[in-house]
VEXZAGU-378910 format. One record per atom (N, C-alpha, C, O): x, y, z. Coordinates in Angstrom, 3 decimals. Layout:
N
x = X&y = Y&z = Z
...
***
This chain:
148
x = -25.273&y = 205.180&z = 184.596
x = -23.897&y = 204.768&z = 184.315
x = -23.253&y = 205.817&z = 183.417
x = -23.799&y = 206.089&z = 182.348
x = -22.128&y = 206.422&z = 183.784
x = -21.504&y = 207.453&z = 182.969
x = -20.878&y = 206.862&z = 181.712
x = -20.440&y = 205.712&z = 181.701
x = -20.844&y = 207.679&z = 180.640
x = -20.195&y = 207.250&z = 179.397
x = -18.697&y = 207.250&z = 179.599
x = -18.136&y = 208.210&z = 180.127
x = -18.056&y = 206.194&z = 179.188
x = -16.606&y = 206.186&z = 179.263
x = -16.050&y = 206.923&z = 178.044
x = -16.584&y = 206.830&z = 176.939
x = -14.986&y = 207.640&z = 178.276
x = -14.356&y = 208.371&z = 177.176
x = -13.529&y = 207.395&z = 176.349
x = -12.932&y = 206.461&z = 176.884
x = -13.504&y = 207.620&z = 175.050
x = -12.715&y = 206.790&z = 174.150
x = -12.152&y = 207.690&z = 173.066
x = -12.685&y = 208.771&z = 172.814
x = -11.081&y = 207.255&z = 172.424
x = -10.545&y = 208.059&z = 171.328
x = -11.584&y = 208.311&z = 170.239
x = -11.630&y = 209.402&z = 169.671
x = -12.411&y = 207.325&z = 169.946
x = -13.434&y = 207.495&z = 168.912
x = -14.426&y = 208.575&z = 169.335
x = -14.784&y = 209.438&z = 168.533
x = -14.864&y = 208.532&z = 170.567
x = -15.784&y = 209.541&z = 171.097
x = -15.137&y = 210.937&z = 170.987
x = -15.792&y = 211.901&z = 170.590
x = -13.851&y = 211.027&z = 171.340
x = -13.134&y = 212.300&z = 171.258
x = -13.036&y = 212.797&z = 169.821
x = -13.195&y = 213.991&z = 169.566
x = -12.773&y = 211.883&z = 168.871
x = -12.669&y = 212.271&z = 167.462
x = -13.997&y = 212.800&z = 166.938
x = -14.035&y = 213.797&z = 166.218
x = -15.085&y = 212.129&z = 167.302
x = -16.408&y = 212.598&z = 166.881
x = -16.684&y = 213.999&z = 167.410
x = -17.126&y = 214.877&z = 166.669
x = -16.418&y = 214.199&z = 168.700
x = -16.648&y = 215.516&z = 169.311
x = -15.792&y = 216.586&z = 168.638
x = -16.283&y = 217.673&z = 168.336
x = -14.517&y = 216.283&z = 168.403
x = -13.604&y = 217.253&z = 167.792
x = -14.040&y = 217.626&z = 166.375
x = -13.796&y = 218.743&z = 165.918
x = -14.688&y = 216.683&z = 165.682
x = -15.168&y = 216.936&z = 164.322
x = -16.522&y = 217.643&z = 164.321
x = -17.050&y = 217.976&z = 163.260
x = -17.079&y = 217.870&z = 165.503
x = -18.377&y = 218.534&z = 165.589
x = -19.554&y = 217.622&z = 165.318
x = -20.655&y = 218.091&z = 165.029
x = -19.326&y = 216.314&z = 165.410
x = -20.401&y = 215.347&z = 165.180
x = -20.958&y = 214.856&z = 166.512
x = -20.231&y = 214.702&z = 167.493
x = -22.273&y = 214.615&z = 166.519
x = -22.874&y = 214.043&z = 167.721
x = -22.330&y = 212.636&z = 167.936
x = -22.072&y = 211.898&z = 166.985
x = -22.166&y = 212.288&z = 169.188
x = -21.719&y = 210.944&z = 169.544
x = -22.960&y = 210.075&z = 169.646
x = -23.779&y = 210.248&z = 170.548
x = -23.092&y = 209.134&z = 168.708
x = -24.236&y = 208.225&z = 168.698
x = -23.731&y = 206.794&z = 168.721
x = -22.582&y = 206.527&z = 168.369
x = -24.582&y = 205.886&z = 169.132
x = -24.193&y = 204.476&z = 169.188
x = -23.766&y = 203.946&z = 167.818
x = -22.740&y = 203.271&z = 167.730
x = -24.527&y = 204.231&z = 166.729
x = -24.069&y = 203.728&z = 165.427
x = -22.710&y = 204.305&z = 165.008
x = -21.880&y = 203.584&z = 164.455
x = -22.478&y = 205.590&z = 165.267
x = -21.184&y = 206.180&z = 164.905
x = -20.048&y = 205.546&z = 165.695
x = -19.002&y = 205.226&z = 165.131
x = -20.244&y = 205.363&z = 166.983
x = -19.220&y = 204.705&z = 167.794
x = -18.948&y = 203.292&z = 167.290
x = -17.796&y = 202.889&z = 167.131
x = -20.014&y = 202.550&z = 167.043
x = -19.868&y = 201.156&z = 166.614
x = -19.135&y = 201.053&z = 165.276
x = -18.229&y = 200.234&z = 165.122
x = -19.530&y = 201.886&z = 164.314
x = -18.904&y = 201.840&z = 162.989
x = -17.438&y = 202.231&z = 163.072
x = -16.584&y = 201.525&z = 162.537
x = -17.131&y = 203.333&z = 163.728
x = -15.735&y = 203.788&z = 163.786
x = -14.845&y = 202.843&z = 164.583
x = -13.691&y = 202.617&z = 164.216
x = -15.376&y = 202.289&z = 165.671
x = -14.575&y = 201.339&z = 166.447
x = -14.296&y = 200.078&z = 165.642
x = -13.173&y = 199.573&z = 165.649
x = -15.315&y = 199.561&z = 164.943
x = -15.113&y = 198.348&z = 164.150
x = -14.161&y = 198.640&z = 162.991
x = -13.246&y = 197.861&z = 162.722
x = -14.379&y = 199.762&z = 162.308
x = -13.569&y = 200.101&z = 161.142
x = -12.106&y = 200.352&z = 161.513
x = -11.214&y = 200.072&z = 160.712
x = -11.849&y = 200.870&z = 162.702
x = -10.462&y = 201.115&z = 163.098
x = -9.669&y = 199.816&z = 163.207
x = -8.447&y = 199.820&z = 163.052
x = -10.354&y = 198.708&z = 163.471
x = -9.689&y = 197.404&z = 163.544
x = -9.768&y = 196.618&z = 162.234
x = -9.144&y = 195.565&z = 162.101
x = -10.530&y = 197.126&z = 161.273
x = -10.741&y = 196.428&z = 159.994
x = -10.646&y = 197.416&z = 158.832
x = -11.649&y = 197.692&z = 158.174
x = -9.452&y = 197.949&z = 158.575
x = -9.322&y = 198.940&z = 157.502
x = -9.600&y = 198.345&z = 156.127
x = -9.461&y = 197.141&z = 155.913
x = -9.994&y = 199.208&z = 155.208
x = -10.248&y = 198.869&z = 153.807
x = -11.477&y = 197.986&z = 153.649
x = -11.562&y = 197.202&z = 152.704
x = -12.427&y = 198.109&z = 154.566
x = -13.660&y = 197.326&z = 154.492
x = -14.684&y = 198.034&z = 153.614
x = -14.711&y = 199.262&z = 153.533
x = -15.525&y = 197.239&z = 152.961
x = -16.640&y = 197.800&z = 152.204
x = -17.754&y = 198.158&z = 153.189
x = -17.733&y = 197.728&z = 154.342
x = -18.716&y = 198.941&z = 152.730
x = -19.846&y = 199.304&z = 153.595
x = -20.589&y = 198.053&z = 154.059
x = -21.004&y = 197.973&z = 155.215
x = -20.760&y = 197.076&z = 153.163
x = -21.440&y = 195.839&z = 153.552
x = -20.646&y = 195.067&z = 154.596
x = -21.230&y = 194.489&z = 155.513
x = -19.324&y = 195.050&z = 154.470
x = -18.486&y = 194.380&z = 155.465
x = -18.579&y = 195.099&z = 156.805
x = -18.630&y = 194.455&z = 157.853
x = -18.603&y = 196.431&z = 156.777
x = -18.746&y = 197.201&z = 158.015
x = -20.071&y = 196.861&z = 158.681
x = -20.117&y = 196.604&z = 159.884
x = -21.158&y = 196.860&z = 157.894
x = -22.481&y = 196.561&z = 158.449
x = -22.502&y = 195.174&z = 159.078
x = -22.998&y = 195.006&z = 160.193
x = -21.969&y = 194.180&z = 158.375
x = -21.954&y = 192.817&z = 158.907
x = -21.092&y = 192.730&z = 160.164
x = -21.468&y = 192.062&z = 161.127
x = -19.951&y = 193.394&z = 160.162
x = -19.063&y = 193.364&z = 161.320
x = -19.675&y = 194.036&z = 162.538
x = -19.555&y = 193.534&z = 163.656
x = -20.332&y = 195.174&z = 162.324
x = -20.971&y = 195.878&z = 163.439
x = -22.124&y = 195.040&z = 163.984
x = -22.309&y = 194.959&z = 165.199
x = -22.904&y = 194.413&z = 163.097
x = -24.006&y = 193.552&z = 163.562
x = -23.478&y = 192.395&z = 164.395
x = -24.049&y = 192.062&z = 165.433
x = -22.388&y = 191.782&z = 163.942
x = -21.824&y = 190.644&z = 164.681
x = -21.290&y = 191.079&z = 166.046
x = -21.385&y = 190.334&z = 167.022
x = -20.729&y = 192.287&z = 166.109
x = -20.125&y = 192.749&z = 167.356
x = -21.119&y = 193.413&z = 168.302
x = -20.999&y = 193.280&z = 169.520
x = -22.096&y = 194.121&z = 167.755
x = -22.956&y = 194.959&z = 168.587
x = -24.445&y = 194.678&z = 168.481
x = -25.224&y = 195.192&z = 169.283
x = -24.855&y = 193.874&z = 167.513
x = -26.289&y = 193.633&z = 167.345
x = -26.860&y = 194.427&z = 166.187
x = -26.119&y = 194.936&z = 165.345
x = -28.175&y = 194.531&z = 166.147
x = -28.842&y = 195.120&z = 164.983
x = -28.425&y = 196.559&z = 164.682
x = -28.337&y = 197.404&z = 165.573
x = -28.175&y = 196.803&z = 163.411
x = -27.961&y = 198.150&z = 162.868
x = -28.347&y = 198.065&z = 161.394
x = -27.995&y = 197.103&z = 160.711
x = -29.057&y = 199.053&z = 160.913
x = -29.499&y = 199.006&z = 159.518
x = -28.335&y = 199.337&z = 158.584
x = -27.404&y = 200.057&z = 158.945
x = -28.420&y = 198.795&z = 157.391
x = -27.415&y = 199.094&z = 156.378
x = -27.427&y = 200.588&z = 156.074
x = -26.372&y = 201.192&z = 155.876
x = -28.624&y = 201.186&z = 156.035
x = -28.717&y = 202.622&z = 155.774
x = -28.013&y = 203.429&z = 156.861
x = -27.366&y = 204.432&z = 156.561
x = -28.131&y = 203.005&z = 158.113
x = -27.440&y = 203.707&z = 159.201
x = -25.932&y = 203.650&z = 159.002
x = -25.237&y = 204.636&z = 159.250
x = -25.423&y = 202.514&z = 158.559
x = -23.986&y = 202.376&z = 158.317
x = -23.560&y = 203.308&z = 157.187
x = -22.548&y = 203.999&z = 157.300
x = -24.334&y = 203.330&z = 156.087
x = -24.013&y = 204.240&z = 154.982
x = -24.051&y = 205.700&z = 155.442
x = -23.198&y = 206.498&z = 155.056
x = -25.036&y = 206.040&z = 156.264
x = -25.144&y = 207.410&z = 156.782
x = -23.925&y = 207.773&z = 157.638
x = -23.369&y = 208.863&z = 157.501
x = -23.517&y = 206.862&z = 158.513
x = -22.344&y = 207.104&z = 159.364
x = -21.093&y = 207.253&z = 158.503
x = -20.307&y = 208.178&z = 158.706
x = -20.906&y = 206.354&z = 157.548
x = -19.728&y = 206.431&z = 156.689
x = -19.710&y = 207.741&z = 155.903
x = -18.655&y = 208.356&z = 155.745
x = -20.864&y = 208.168&z = 155.414
x = -20.943&y = 209.430&z = 154.676
x = -20.607&y = 210.619&z = 155.555
x = -19.814&y = 211.475&z = 155.163
x = -21.198&y = 210.682&z = 156.733
x = -20.948&y = 211.808&z = 157.646
x = -19.491&y = 211.829&z = 158.096
x = -18.877&y = 212.893&z = 158.173
x = -18.942&y = 210.664&z = 158.391
x = -17.559&y = 210.603&z = 158.875
x = -16.555&y = 210.854&z = 157.753
x = -15.469&y = 211.375&z = 158.006
x = -16.900&y = 210.493&z = 156.521
x = -16.046&y = 210.827&z = 155.383
x = -16.049&y = 212.336&z = 155.175
x = -14.998&y = 212.944&z = 154.974
x = -17.229&y = 212.932&z = 155.225
x = -17.352&y = 214.388&z = 155.067
x = -16.572&y = 215.134&z = 156.161
x = -15.983&y = 216.184&z = 155.900
x = -16.571&y = 214.595&z = 157.368
x = -15.856&y = 215.214&z = 158.497
x = -14.372&y = 214.837&z = 158.528
x = -13.641&y = 215.254&z = 159.426
x = -13.928&y = 214.043&z = 157.537
x = -12.541&y = 213.601&z = 157.402
x = -12.066&y = 212.716&z = 158.548
x = -10.879&y = 212.692&z = 158.875
x = -13.009&y = 211.983&z = 159.160
x = -12.660&y = 210.962&z = 160.148
x = -12.440&y = 209.617&z = 159.469
x = -11.792&y = 208.726&z = 160.018
x = -12.992&y = 209.487&z = 158.260
x = -12.905&y = 208.259&z = 157.471
x = -12.474&y = 208.645&z = 156.065
x = -12.882&y = 209.680&z = 155.536
x = -11.653&y = 207.809&z = 155.475
x = -11.240&y = 208.002&z = 154.081
x = -11.915&y = 206.933&z = 153.239
x = -11.931&y = 205.755&z = 153.594
x = -12.467&y = 207.368&z = 152.122
x = -13.104&y = 206.466&z = 151.160
x = -12.139&y = 206.271&z = 150.006
x = -11.693&y = 207.241&z = 149.392
x = -11.815&y = 205.017&z = 149.710
x = -10.994&y = 204.730&z = 148.539
x = -11.855&y = 203.953&z = 147.566
x = -12.688&y = 203.142&z = 147.971
x = -11.655&y = 204.200&z = 146.281
x = -12.485&y = 203.587&z = 145.262
x = -11.620&y = 202.924&z = 144.201
x = -11.426&y = 203.485&z = 143.123
x = -11.095&y = 201.731&z = 144.493
x = -10.281&y = 201.051&z = 143.485
x = -11.151&y = 200.630&z = 142.294
x = -12.212&y = 200.032&z = 142.471
x = -10.693&y = 200.945&z = 141.097
x = -11.452&y = 200.652&z = 139.876
x = -11.867&y = 199.182&z = 139.823
x = -11.055&y = 198.282&z = 140.036
x = -13.142&y = 198.965&z = 139.537
x = -13.653&y = 197.609&z = 139.396
x = -13.997&y = 196.919&z = 140.705
x = -14.382&y = 195.750&z = 140.700
x = -13.866&y = 197.616&z = 141.820
x = -14.146&y = 197.041&z = 143.131
x = -15.018&y = 198.014&z = 143.920
x = -15.015&y = 199.212&z = 143.639
x = -15.764&y = 197.512&z = 144.905
x = -16.583&y = 198.427&z = 145.709
x = -15.720&y = 199.391&z = 146.522
x = -14.567&y = 199.099&z = 146.841
x = -16.295&y = 200.533&z = 146.845
x = -15.601&y = 201.509&z = 147.684
x = -15.228&y = 200.854&z = 149.004
x = -15.940&y = 199.991&z = 149.519
x = -14.109&y = 201.281&z = 149.528
x = -13.607&y = 200.777&z = 150.810
x = -13.356&y = 201.962&z = 151.716
x = -13.132&y = 203.081&z = 151.254
x = -13.395&y = 201.704&z = 153.018
x = -13.279&y = 202.768&z = 154.001
x = -12.196&y = 202.432&z = 155.011
x = -11.951&y = 201.265&z = 155.320
x = -11.550&y = 203.482&z = 155.523
x = -10.527&y = 203.309&z = 156.538
x = -10.509&y = 204.540&z = 157.432
x = -10.954&y = 205.618&z = 157.038
x = -9.988&y = 204.363&z = 158.638
x = -9.904&y = 205.484&z = 159.566
x = -8.545&y = 206.178&z = 159.520
x = -8.347&y = 207.176&z = 160.213
x = -7.618&y = 205.681&z = 158.730
x = -6.320&y = 206.350&z = 158.576
x = -6.502&y = 207.508&z = 157.600
x = -6.683&y = 207.294&z = 156.402
x = -6.455&y = 208.719&z = 158.112
x = -6.689&y = 209.905&z = 157.286
x = -5.592&y = 210.931&z = 157.498
x = -4.850&y = 210.878&z = 158.479
x = -5.502&y = 211.868&z = 156.561
x = -4.646&y = 213.035&z = 156.740
x = -3.169&y = 212.837&z = 156.516
x = -2.389&y = 213.742&z = 156.809
x = -2.744&y = 211.682&z = 156.005
x = -1.306&y = 211.491&z = 155.824
x = -0.916&y = 211.163&z = 154.391
x = 0.237&y = 210.817&z = 154.132
x = -1.852&y = 211.265&z = 153.459
x = -1.568&y = 211.061&z = 152.038
x = -0.842&y = 209.741&z = 151.759
x = 0.095&y = 209.702&z = 150.961
x = -1.275&y = 208.670&z = 152.413
x = -0.688&y = 207.365&z = 152.101
x = -1.389&y = 206.783&z = 150.869
x = -2.406&y = 207.303&z = 150.410
x = -0.831&y = 205.714&z = 150.356
x = -1.327&y = 205.101&z = 149.128
x = -1.740&y = 203.660&z = 149.401
x = -1.746&y = 203.225&z = 150.552
x = -2.084&y = 202.918&z = 148.354
x = -2.607&y = 201.563&z = 148.549
x = -2.078&y = 200.580&z = 147.521
x = -1.809&y = 200.927&z = 146.371
x = -1.939&y = 199.339&z = 147.974
x = -1.744&y = 198.174&z = 147.121
x = -3.109&y = 197.513&z = 147.033
x = -3.758&y = 197.305&z = 148.058
x = -3.561&y = 197.174&z = 145.820
x = -4.875&y = 196.551&z = 145.660
x = -4.729&y = 195.309&z = 144.799
x = -4.080&y = 195.338&z = 143.754
x = -5.341&y = 194.214&z = 145.248
x = -5.322&y = 192.969&z = 144.487
x = -6.342&y = 193.051&z = 143.356
x = -7.513&y = 193.353&z = 143.590
x = -5.902&y = 192.786&z = 142.152
x = -6.789&y = 192.822&z = 140.981
x = -7.886&y = 191.767&z = 141.065
x = -8.987&y = 191.972&z = 140.553
x = -7.595&y = 190.651&z = 141.703
x = -8.545&y = 189.553&z = 141.722
x = -9.586&y = 189.694&z = 142.836
x = -10.785&y = 189.664&z = 142.559
x = -9.153&y = 189.846&z = 144.077
x = -10.102&y = 189.828&z = 145.205
x = -10.396&y = 191.210&z = 145.782
x = -11.338&y = 191.366&z = 146.559
x = -9.600&y = 192.215&z = 145.412
x = -9.833&y = 193.562&z = 145.911
x = -9.201&y = 193.861&z = 147.260
x = -9.365&y = 194.967&z = 147.774
x = -8.488&y = 192.917&z = 147.846
x = -7.820&y = 193.157&z = 149.124
x = -6.905&y = 194.371&z = 148.978
x = -6.208&y = 194.515&z = 147.973
x = -6.912&y = 195.244&z = 149.991
x = -6.096&y = 196.458&z = 149.941
x = -5.191&y = 196.538&z = 151.159
x = -5.545&y = 196.087&z = 152.248
x = -4.034&y = 197.113&z = 150.957
x = -3.054&y = 197.342&z = 152.015
x = -2.544&y = 198.771&z = 151.898
x = -2.465&y = 199.317&z = 150.797
x = -2.199&y = 199.375&z = 153.030
x = -1.615&y = 200.710&z = 153.029
x = -0.169&y = 200.671&z = 152.566
x = 0.554&y = 199.707&z = 152.819
x = 0.243&y = 201.734&z = 151.882
x = 1.632&y = 201.937&z = 151.494
x = 1.962&y = 203.374&z = 151.869
x = 1.309&y = 204.308&z = 151.405
x = 2.968&y = 203.550&z = 152.702
x = 3.357&y = 204.904&z = 153.075
x = 3.884&y = 205.645&z = 151.858
x = 4.434&y = 205.048&z = 150.933
x = 3.705&y = 206.948&z = 151.881
x = 4.182&y = 207.811&z = 150.807
x = 5.692&y = 207.708&z = 150.720
x = 6.382&y = 207.620&z = 151.735
x = 6.191&y = 207.719&z = 149.507
x = 7.623&y = 207.607&z = 149.284
x = 8.338&y = 208.839&z = 149.838
x = 7.821&y = 209.952&z = 149.750
x = 9.486&y = 208.643&z = 150.389
x = 10.308&y = 209.742&z = 150.910
x = 11.388&y = 210.064&z = 149.876
x = 11.854&y = 209.177&z = 149.161
x = 11.772&y = 211.302&z = 149.804
x = 12.803&y = 211.686&z = 148.850
x = 12.192&y = 212.004&z = 147.495
x = 11.053&y = 212.467&z = 147.422
x = 12.935&y = 211.763&z = 146.427
x = 12.463&y = 212.076&z = 145.074
x = 11.284&y = 211.185&z = 144.704
x = 11.376&y = 209.959&z = 144.760
x = 10.189&y = 211.808&z = 144.330
x = 8.995&y = 211.072&z = 143.916
x = 8.380&y = 211.793&z = 142.718
x = 7.371&y = 212.483&z = 142.861
x = 8.978&y = 211.639&z = 141.547
x = 8.564&y = 212.440&z = 140.392
x = 7.104&y = 212.244&z = 139.979
x = 6.508&y = 213.167&z = 139.424
x = 6.525&y = 211.107&z = 140.223
x = 5.136&y = 210.874&z = 139.806
x = 4.124&y = 211.561&z = 140.718
x = 2.940&y = 211.594&z = 140.384
x = 4.538&y = 212.102&z = 141.838
x = 3.608&y = 212.716&z = 142.772
x = 3.404&y = 214.208&z = 142.512
x = 2.620&y = 214.852&z = 143.210
x = 4.089&y = 214.757&z = 141.530
x = 3.902&y = 216.160&z = 141.138
x = 3.609&y = 216.177&z = 139.639
x = 4.401&y = 215.667&z = 138.848
x = 2.478&y = 216.758&z = 139.248
x = 2.162&y = 216.790&z = 137.814
x = 3.128&y = 217.706&z = 137.065
x = 3.520&y = 218.757&z = 137.572
x = 3.509&y = 217.297&z = 135.849
x = 4.430&y = 218.115&z = 135.065
x = 3.771&y = 219.419&z = 134.630
x = 4.451&y = 220.437&z = 134.505
x = 2.469&y = 219.407&z = 134.400
x = 1.718&y = 220.603&z = 134.008
x = 0.433&y = 220.632&z = 134.827
x = -0.562&y = 220.049&z = 134.398
x = 0.411&y = 221.289&z = 135.992
x = -0.772&y = 221.255&z = 136.863
x = -1.988&y = 222.000&z = 136.324
x = -3.057&y = 221.933&z = 136.931
x = -1.860&y = 222.705&z = 135.211
x = -3.012&y = 223.344&z = 134.587
x = -3.739&y = 224.324&z = 135.489
x = -4.959&y = 224.464&z = 135.394
x = -3.014&y = 224.998&z = 136.356
x = -3.634&y = 225.974&z = 137.232
x = -4.211&y = 225.396&z = 138.514
x = -4.681&y = 226.144&z = 139.372
x = -4.183&y = 224.073&z = 138.657
x = -4.697&y = 223.442&z = 139.868
x = -3.753&y = 223.691&z = 141.037
x = -2.536&y = 223.744&z = 140.857
x = -4.307&y = 223.840&z = 142.219
x = -3.524&y = 223.856&z = 143.450
x = -3.571&y = 222.424&z = 143.974
x = -4.519&y = 222.042&z = 144.659
x = -2.560&y = 221.641&z = 143.656
x = -2.543&y = 220.214&z = 143.984
x = -2.449&y = 220.037&z = 145.494
x = -1.568&y = 220.600&z = 146.142
x = -3.366&y = 219.250&z = 146.044
x = -3.412&y = 219.009&z = 147.483
x = -2.862&y = 217.649&z = 147.870
x = -2.284&y = 217.493&z = 148.946
x = -3.036&y = 216.673&z = 147.009
x = -2.515&y = 215.345&z = 147.298
x = -2.462&y = 214.529&z = 146.022
x = -3.103&y = 214.864&z = 145.026
x = -1.702&y = 213.468&z = 146.064
x = -1.639&y = 212.521&z = 144.960
x = -2.159&y = 211.193&z = 145.473
x = -1.836&y = 210.789&z = 146.590
x = -2.950&y = 210.522&z = 144.680
x = -3.454&y = 209.207&z = 145.064
x = -2.839&y = 208.181&z = 144.124
x = -3.077&y = 208.194&z = 142.916
x = -2.057&y = 207.308&z = 144.699
x = -1.376&y = 206.285&z = 143.927
x = -1.934&y = 204.933&z = 144.339
x = -2.049&y = 204.638&z = 145.529
x = -2.278&y = 204.112&z = 143.354
x = -2.732&y = 202.756&z = 143.623
x = -1.797&y = 201.806&z = 142.881
x = -1.620&y = 201.902&z = 141.667
x = -1.217&y = 200.910&z = 143.624
x = -0.381&y = 199.870&z = 143.053
x = -1.258&y = 198.637&z = 142.879
x = -1.884&y = 198.184&z = 143.837
x = -1.309&y = 198.095&z = 141.679
x = -2.153&y = 196.934&z = 141.381
x = -1.295&y = 195.686&z = 141.233
x = -0.170&y = 195.750&z = 140.736
x = -1.834&y = 194.553&z = 141.666
x = -1.147&y = 193.278&z = 141.524
x = -2.002&y = 192.184&z = 142.113
x = -3.221&y = 192.327&z = 142.209
x = -1.379&y = 191.096&z = 142.508
x = -2.082&y = 189.987&z = 143.152
x = -1.571&y = 189.847&z = 144.574
x = -0.363&y = 189.822&z = 144.810
x = -2.511&y = 189.754&z = 145.533
x = -2.130&y = 189.560&z = 146.929
x = -1.550&y = 188.156&z = 147.097
x = -1.705&y = 187.317&z = 146.210
x = -0.887&y = 187.891&z = 148.218
x = -0.294&y = 186.570&z = 148.422
x = -1.303&y = 185.419&z = 148.305
x = -0.978&y = 184.378&z = 147.734
x = -2.515&y = 185.590&z = 148.834
x = -3.510&y = 184.509&z = 148.758
x = -3.906&y = 184.227&z = 147.313
x = -4.036&y = 183.066&z = 146.926
x = -4.099&y = 185.271&z = 146.510
x = -4.490&y = 185.080&z = 145.112
x = -3.348&y = 184.540&z = 144.265
x = -3.584&y = 183.871&z = 143.260
x = -2.110&y = 184.826&z = 144.663
x = -0.965&y = 184.252&z = 143.954
x = -0.926&y = 182.744&z = 144.133
x = -0.495&y = 182.020&z = 143.236
x = -1.378&y = 182.265&z = 145.297
x = -1.351&y = 180.834&z = 145.594
x = -2.552&y = 180.087&z = 145.033
x = -2.476&y = 178.884&z = 144.780
x = -3.666&y = 180.800&z = 144.836
x = -4.909&y = 180.164&z = 144.356
x = -4.842&y = 179.981&z = 142.844
x = -4.299&y = 180.826&z = 142.131
x = -5.394&y = 178.876&z = 142.365
x = -5.440&y = 178.696&z = 140.909
x = -6.364&y = 179.734&z = 140.289
x = -7.414&y = 180.047&z = 140.850
x = -5.981&y = 180.265&z = 139.144
x = -6.819&y = 181.265&z = 138.487
x = -7.899&y = 180.582&z = 137.670
x = -7.781&y = 179.408&z = 137.321
x = -8.951&y = 181.328&z = 137.366
x = -10.065&y = 180.801&z = 136.566
x = -9.607&y = 180.454&z = 135.167
x = -10.156&y = 179.554&z = 134.532
x = -8.580&y = 181.180&z = 134.672
x = -8.104&y = 180.946&z = 133.313
x = -7.274&y = 179.661&z = 133.184
x = -7.132&y = 179.119&z = 132.087
x = -6.732&y = 179.182&z = 134.294
x = -5.846&y = 178.002&z = 134.220
x = -6.638&y = 176.712&z = 134.342
x = -6.425&y = 175.923&z = 135.262
x = -7.536&y = 176.512&z = 133.420
x = -8.384&y = 175.325&z = 133.413
x = -7.605&y = 174.083&z = 133.036
x = -6.382&y = 174.135&z = 132.900
x = -8.307&y = 172.947&z = 132.864
x = -7.613&y = 171.685&z = 132.553
x = -6.943&y = 171.666&z = 131.230
x = -6.331&y = 170.663&z = 130.862
***
């Protein structure tokens, strides 16, 4: 049976990575579930495709991050999250309580916070902005502090 071509398969080939079942499974699942943790990716791939080791998922995420097929975001106080949206310098909204993350497109026009006032000799390549707050679900849920 011939392999069917897919965008994920094409992306792996273009990045110079071998096309393997774990890589296909992880990237396909992650493309539909952005901002997932490695454990969420592993559980999702297992539910969709069957057995895969957690180490295999970490290996795929590492290789694909290195090849810039996956972006790793690390919101303070929360586990690292992964997404397949790369190369466009977008930002994130992150819930302080549950860690839920959403994409925010880069601001157009004047954006004074995206250029350092004194770059100290650095050749700035991108700015990473994280907006913190409470997601809609956490806004509706009672907080731990609001006891009787």
